[in-house]
C-alpha positions in Angstrom: -4.3 -6.7 -21.0 -5.3 -3.4 -19.5 -3.8 -0.1 -20.8 -4.5 3.2 -19.0 -4.4 6.4 -21.0 -4.0 10.0 -19.6 -6.8 12.4 -19.9 -7.4 15.5 -17.7 -11.1 15.0 -17.4 -11.6 11.3 -17.9 -9.9 8.0 -17.1 -9.6 6.0 -20.2 -8.7 2.3 -20.6 -8.1 -0.2 -23.4 -8.9 -3.8 -22.4 -8.2 -6.7 -24.6 -9.5 -10.3 -24.1 -6.7 -12.7 -25.1 -7.3 -14.9 -28.1 -8.4 -18.4 -27.2 -9.6 -17.3 -23.7 -13.3 -18.2 -23.2 -14.4 -16.2 -20.3 -18.1 -16.8 -20.0 -18.3 -13.5 -18.0 -20.5 -10.6 -18.5 -19.1 -7.3 -19.8 -19.8 -5.3 -16.5 -18.2 -7.9 -14.3 -15.2 -8.4 -16.6 -14.5 -4.6 -16.5 -14.9 -4.5 -12.7 -12.3 -7.2 -12.2 -9.7 -5.2 -13.9 -10.3 -1.5 -13.2 -9.3 -0.3 -9.8 -11.9 1.4 -7.7 -14.7 0.8 -10.3 -17.8 -0.6 -8.6 -20.2 -2.7 -10.7 -22.9 0.0 -10.4 -20.5 2.6 -11.7 -19.4 0.4 -14.6 -23.1 -0.4 -15.4 -23.9 3.3 -15.6 -20.9 3.9 -17.8 -22.1 1.2 -20.1 -25.6 2.5 -20.1 -24.4 6.1 -20.8 -22.4 5.0 -23.8 -18.9 5.3 -22.2 -17.9 1.7 -23.1 -17.5 0.3 -26.6 -16.9 -3.4 -27.4 -15.2 -3.7 -30.8 -16.3 -0.2 -31.5 -20.0 -0.8 -30.7 -22.3 -0.2 -27.7 -23.2 -3.4 -25.9 -25.3 -4.1 -22.8 -24.0 -4.9 -19.4 -25.1 -8.5 -19.9 -22.9 -9.0 -23.0 -20.8 -12.2 -22.6 -17.1 -11.5 -23.4 -15.5 -13.3 -26.4 -11.9 -14.1 -27.2 -10.2 -11.2 -29.0 -12.8 -8.5 -27.9 -11.4 -5.0 -27.6 -13.0 -2.9 -24.9 -12.8 0.9 -24.8 -13.7 2.4 -21.4 -14.0 6.2 -20.7 -15.0 7.1 -17.2 -15.5 10.7 -16.2 -13.3 11.9 -13.3 -15.2 13.5 -10.5 -13.8 16.8 -9.2 -11.4 16.1 -6.3 -12.7 17.5 -3.0 -10.4 19.6 -0.9 -9.2 17.9 2.3 -10.9 19.5 5.3 -9.6 19.8 8.9 -11.1 17.2 11.3 -10.6 16.8 15.1 -8.8 13.5 14.8 -6.1 12.3 17.4 -2.8 12.2 15.7 0.4 10.8 17.5 2.9 13.6 16.7 6.3 12.6 18.0 8.2 15.8 16.8 7.3 19.2 15.4 9.0 22.3 14.5 8.6 25.2 12.0 9.6 23.0 9.0 8.1 19.6 9.6 6.3 17.1 11.7 7.0 13.4 12.4 4.0 11.3 13.0 3.7 7.8 14.4 0.7 6.6 12.4 -1.5 3.9 14.0 -2.6 0.9 12.0 -6.0 1.3 10.3 -5.5 5.1 9.5 -5.4 6.1 5.8 -2.6 8.7 5.2 -4.6 11.1 2.9 -8.0 11.3 1.3 -8.7 9.3 -1.8 -11.5 7.3 -3.4 -13.4 5.5 -0.7 -11.8 7.6 2.2 -12.5 11.2 1.7 -12.4 11.9 5.5 -11.1 10.5 8.7 -7.5 10.4 7.3 -4.2 11.4 8.8 -4.2 14.6 6.6 -7.6 15.7 7.9 -6.3 15.4 11.5 -3.0 17.2 10.6 -5.0 20.1 9.0 -6.8 20.5 12.3 -3.7 20.5 14.2 -1.1 22.4 12.2 -1.2 26.0 11.1 0.3 25.3 7.7 1.3 22.3 5.5 3.1 22.3 2.3 0.5 22.5 -0.6 0.9 22.4 -4.4 -1.6 24.5 -6.3 -2.6 21.3 -8.2 -2.8 19.1 -5.1 -5.7 19.6 -2.7 -5.8 16.1 -1.0 -2.2 15.5 0.1 -0.9 18.7 1.7 2.4 18.0 3.4 2.7 14.4 2.4 6.2 13.4 1.3 5.8 9.7 1.5 3.1 7.2 2.6 2.4 4.0 4.5 -0.3 1.5 3.8 -3.5 1.8 5.8 -2.7 -1.2 8.0 1.0 -0.5 8.3 2.0 1.4 11.4 4.9 3.6 12.1 6.8 6.8 11.4 6.1 9.4 8.6 7.6 12.8 8.0 5.2 15.7 6.9 6.4 19.0 5.4 4.9 22.3 6.6 6.1 24.4 3.7 7.1 24.0 0.0 10.9 24.5 0.7 10.9 21.7 3.3 8.8 19.5 1.1 11.2 19.8 -1.9 14.3 19.1 0.2 12.7 16.1 1.8 11.3 14.8 -1.5 14.7 15.1 -3.0 16.2 12.9 -0.3 13.6 10.3 -0.9 14.2 10.3 -4.7 18.0 10.0 -4.1 17.3 7.1 -1.7 19.2 8.6 1.0 16.5 8.5 3.7 17.0 5.9 6.4 13.8 3.8 6.6 13.8 0.7 8.8 10.8 -1.5 9.2 10.2 -4.4 11.4 8.1 -7.4 10.2 7.1 -10.8 11.3 7.2 -13.2 8.4 6.4 -16.9 7.7 9.2 -19.3 6.9 12.9 -19.5 7.5 14.6 -16.6 5.7 18.5 -16.4 5.6 20.4 -14.3 8.0 20.4 -11.4 5.6 19.4 -10.8 1.9 18.3 -8.5 -0.8 15.2 -8.9 -2.9 15.0 -7.3 -6.3 12.0 -7.3 -8.5 9.9 -4.7 -10.4 6.6 -4.1 -8.6 3.4 -3.1 -10.5 -0.3 -3.9 -10.7 -1.2 -7.5 -11.1 -2.6 -8.2 -14.6 -5.0 -10.8 -12.9 -6.3 -8.4 -10.2 -5.8 -4.7 -10.7 -6.5 -4.1 -7.0 -3.2 -5.8 -5.8 0.4 -5.6 -6.7 2.9 -8.1 -7.8 6.5 -8.8 -9.0 6.5 -8.3 -12.8 9.1 -9.4 -15.5 11.8 -6.9 -16.5 10.7 -3.7 -18.3 7.3 -3.8 -16.6 6.4 -2.1 -13.3 8.8 0.0 -11.3 12.2 -1.2 -10.0 12.2 -2.2 -6.3 14.9 -3.1 -3.9 14.3 -4.5 -0.4 17.1 -5.4 2.0 16.4 -7.5 5.1 18.2 -8.9 8.2 16.8 -11.7 10.4 16.7 -10.4 14.0 15.0 -13.4 15.7 13.8 -16.8 14.7 10.8 -18.9 15.8 9.3 -22.2 14.8 8.5 -21.5 11.0 8.5 -17.7 11.5 11.1 -14.9 11.8 11.3 -11.3 12.9 13.0 -9.2 10.2 14.6 -5.8 10.1 13.9 -4.4 6.6 15.5 -1.4 4.8 14.1 0.0 1.6 16.0 1.5 -1.3 12.8 2.2 -3.1 9.3 3.0 -1.9 6.8 1.2 -4.2 3.2 0.5 -3.3 3.0 -2.6 -1.0 6.7 -3.2 -1.8 7.7 -5.1 1.4 4.5 -7.2 1.3 4.8 -8.1 -2.3 8.6 -8.8 -2.2 8.1 -11.1 0.9 5.2 -12.9 -0.8 7.4 -13.4 -3.9 10.1 -15.1 -1.8 7.4 -17.1 0.1 8.2 -15.2 3.4 4.5 -13.9 3.7 4.1 -11.1 6.2 2.3 -12.4 9.2 -1.4 -11.5 9.3 -1.4 -10.0 5.8 -4.9 -10.7 4.4 -4.0 -9.4 0.8 -0.8 -11.3 0.2 -1.3 -14.6 1.9 -0.1 -14.1 5.5 -3.3 -14.6 7.4 -3.3 -18.4 7.4 -0.7 -21.0 8.7 1.8 -21.1 5.8 4.3 -23.5 7.4 4.2 -26.2 10.2 1.2 -28.1 11.5 -2.2 -26.5 11.5 -3.9 -28.6 14.1 -4.8 -28.6 17.8 -3.3 -25.9 20.1 -1.1 -24.5 17.4 -4.0 -23.8 15.1 -6.0 -22.3 18.0 -3.1 -20.1 19.0 -2.6 -18.7 15.5 -6.3 -18.1 15.0 -6.2 -16.1 18.2 -3.2 -14.1 17.0 -4.9 -13.4 13.7 -8.0 -12.0 15.5 -5.9 -9.9 17.8 -3.8 -8.4 15.0 -6.3 -8.0 12.2 -3.6 -6.7 9.9 -0.1 -7.3 8.6 2.7 -7.4 11.3 4.6 -4.5 9.6 5.8 -1.5 11.4 7.9 1.5 10.2 10.2 1.7 13.2 13.0 4.1 12.3 13.1 7.1 10.1 16.3 9.3 9.5 16.9 12.2 7.1 18.7 15.5 6.7 16.6 18.2 8.3 15.6 20.7 5.6 16.2 23.6 8.1 19.3 22.8 10.1 20.8 20.6 7.4 21.8 18.1 10.1 20.9 14.5 10.3 18.0 13.5 12.5 16.7 10.1 13.4 13.5 9.0 15.1 12.6 5.6 16.6 9.2 4.3 17.6 8.0 1.5 19.9 6.2 -1.5 18.5 2.4 -1.1 18.8 0.5 -3.3 21.2 -0.9 -5.6 18.7 2.5 -6.3 17.1 4.1 -6.8 20.5 1.4 -9.2 21.6 2.2 -11.4 18.6 5.9 -11.2 19.2 5.6 -12.0 22.9 3.3 -15.1 22.0 5.8 -16.4 19.5 8.6 -16.0 22.0 6.8 -18.0 24.6 5.2 -20.7 22.3 7.1 -20.9 19.1 10.8 -21.4 20.1 13.0 -22.7 17.2 
């Protein structure tokens, strides 16, 4: 079990090897498999510098983990760089003095973070906009009220000032924002349904999310409606009550309706139906054309923080998503 502790200057973890579990795994590799964004080189340096204790003692990276071992890890936090303006094309569908609405393309990271300090949507917005909302303690996410996964396309609202940011954030907290996604999924889902299940880090792989038992993770509720059916696949319209990391993808995996093309949660292989001949070749071609999950944030509606009137924005499906949909309509009739 991994427990993370708060510290302003360091990231501290407690990691226990379960009794009776014989890992036959080195200390550095064991830590890397649990701690998010911790490369093996970074972990080896931390061990060498004395920032890792096993049962209260220093050990080498090659130490083989034993049942019942207790690992204390203390990794120094690097100072967060400030996001810089970059001349990056951004598809802005609406803009006024209070906010912007962006149709984010797949493959674009929303804001700078570990592994993506530049080339993000925020870097492009800082180049385009005169001002974005900015908290004194937040230098990497100016204007960002909510996020989309890197490989999920669609609509985002961005605040230009602190007043607008607070009003928009309040609506997201109250779950009053209209957010509609379209997704292609494997399987034969019902005409409509609701998926409820707490979402949090997987205890087996800290780099992905999963549905956890009660009292663990964060509550998450996903509503869906089947728009169109194909042979062993379906097009869904999805509405979120909550906005947890990877929520749609995790909930769909949990119900065995894997989002088509999703490499992280099992959607990038043929999940149902035959996987031979022309059908196999067709899906391999679709996976190579899409190269991501078929998930698009299509509609976004909220009370405008300036006019106090409801506004709603809709976006077209991106070309790669539409290509998959057209192919299924032609070749995979139910």
